[in-house]
C-alpha positions as CSV (number, residue, x, y, z in Angstrom):
1,M,-213.3,63.3,5.4
2,W,-213.9,61.9,1.9
3,L,-210.3,61.1,1.4
4,Y,-210.3,59.1,4.6
5,L,-213.4,57.2,3.5
6,V,-211.8,56.3,0.1
7,L,-208.6,55.2,1.9
8,A,-210.7,53.1,4.3
9,I,-212.6,51.5,1.4
10,L,-209.4,50.7,-0.5
11,C,-207.6,49.3,2.5
12,N,-210.6,47.2,3.5
13,S,-211.1,45.9,0.0
14,A,-207.4,45.1,-0.4
15,A,-207.4,43.3,3.0
16,N,-210.3,41.1,1.8
17,V,-208.5,40.2,-1.4
18,L,-205.4,39.3,0.6
19,M,-207.4,37.0,2.7
20,K,-208.5,35.2,-0.4
21,V,-204.9,35.0,-1.6
22,A,-203.9,33.7,1.7
23,S,-206.6,31.1,1.8
24,T,-205.6,29.7,-1.6
25,S,-201.9,29.7,-0.8
26,I,-202.2,28.1,2.6
27,G,-203.9,24.9,1.5
28,H,-206.6,22.9,3.2
29,G,-204.4,20.8,5.5
30,L,-202.4,23.4,7.3
31,G,-205.3,25.0,9.3
32,I,-204.5,27.6,11.9
33,R,-200.8,27.0,11.9
34,G,-200.7,27.8,8.2
35,M,-202.7,31.0,8.7
36,V,-200.5,32.3,11.5
37,Q,-197.4,31.7,9.3
38,S,-198.8,33.4,6.2
39,G,-197.5,36.8,5.3
40,W,-200.6,37.4,3.3
41,V,-202.8,37.0,6.4
42,W,-200.6,39.4,8.4
43,L,-200.6,42.0,5.6
44,G,-204.4,41.6,5.3
45,L,-204.8,42.1,9.1
46,F,-202.6,45.2,9.0
47,L,-204.7,46.7,6.2
48,F,-207.9,45.9,8.1
49,G,-206.4,47.8,11.0
50,V,-205.4,50.8,8.8
51,A,-209.0,50.7,7.3
52,L,-210.4,50.8,10.8
53,I,-208.3,53.9,11.8
54,F,-209.4,55.8,8.7
55,Y,-213.1,54.7,9.1
56,L,-213.1,55.8,12.8
57,S,-211.9,59.2,11.7
58,V,-214.7,59.3,9.0
59,L,-217.3,58.4,11.7
60,Q,-216.3,61.4,13.8
61,R,-217.5,63.7,11.0
62,M,-220.0,61.7,8.9
63,Q,-223.3,60.1,9.8
64,L,-223.1,56.4,10.2
65,S,-226.2,56.0,8.0
66,V,-224.3,57.6,5.1
67,A,-220.7,56.3,5.8
68,Y,-221.6,52.6,6.3
69,P,-223.6,52.0,3.1
70,I,-220.9,53.8,1.0
71,M,-218.2,51.8,2.7
72,T,-219.8,48.4,2.2
73,G,-221.3,49.1,-1.2
74,T,-218.3,50.5,-2.9
75,G,-216.1,47.9,-1.1
76,F,-218.4,45.2,-2.5
77,M,-217.9,46.6,-6.1
78,L,-214.1,46.7,-5.7
79,V,-213.9,43.2,-4.3
80,T,-216.1,41.9,-7.1
81,L,-213.9,43.6,-9.7
82,A,-210.7,42.2,-8.0
83,S,-212.3,38.7,-7.9
84,V,-212.9,38.7,-11.6
85,L,-209.5,40.1,-12.5
86,M,-207.3,38.2,-10.0
87,F,-209.2,35.0,-9.3
88,N,-211.0,34.5,-12.6
89,E,-214.4,34.5,-10.9
90,T,-217.3,34.9,-13.2
91,I,-219.4,38.0,-13.2
92,T,-223.0,37.6,-14.1
93,W,-225.6,40.2,-15.3
94,T,-227.1,39.9,-11.8
95,K,-223.8,41.0,-10.2
96,I,-223.5,43.8,-12.7
97,L,-227.0,45.0,-12.1
98,G,-226.6,44.8,-8.4
99,S,-223.3,46.8,-8.5
100,G,-225.1,49.4,-10.6
101,V,-227.9,49.7,-8.0
102,I,-225.3,50.0,-5.2
103,L,-223.5,52.7,-7.2
104,I,-226.7,54.7,-7.6
105,G,-227.5,54.3,-3.9
106,A,-224.0,55.5,-2.9
107,I,-224.4,58.6,-5.1
108,L,-227.8,59.3,-3.7
109,L,-226.4,59.0,-0.1
110,T,-223.7,61.6,-0.8
111,R,-226.5,64.0,-1.7
112,S,-228.5,63.6,1.4
């Protein structure tokens, strides 16, 4: 169950990063046509689908009130880290503090 949750989080986070890659590589003028033709978009959609399959499996065995905050919280932290490393986004002390609070919350949820 925990392995599937980790895989769902990783796939979902990677899919979000790929959507950002796609949005920067498509350009502003291409619109929907550019999106449909982008391999990054299709790969991201595939990973969203894989994440959904793993997450549905997790929800069969885990309470939603535990699984969802862990999924979104840890996903937020991974996407923030990827944003800093891949897209040179700035990380502020507020983001660091918020990530720490999320991490503590996720740890507490696993103990409930």
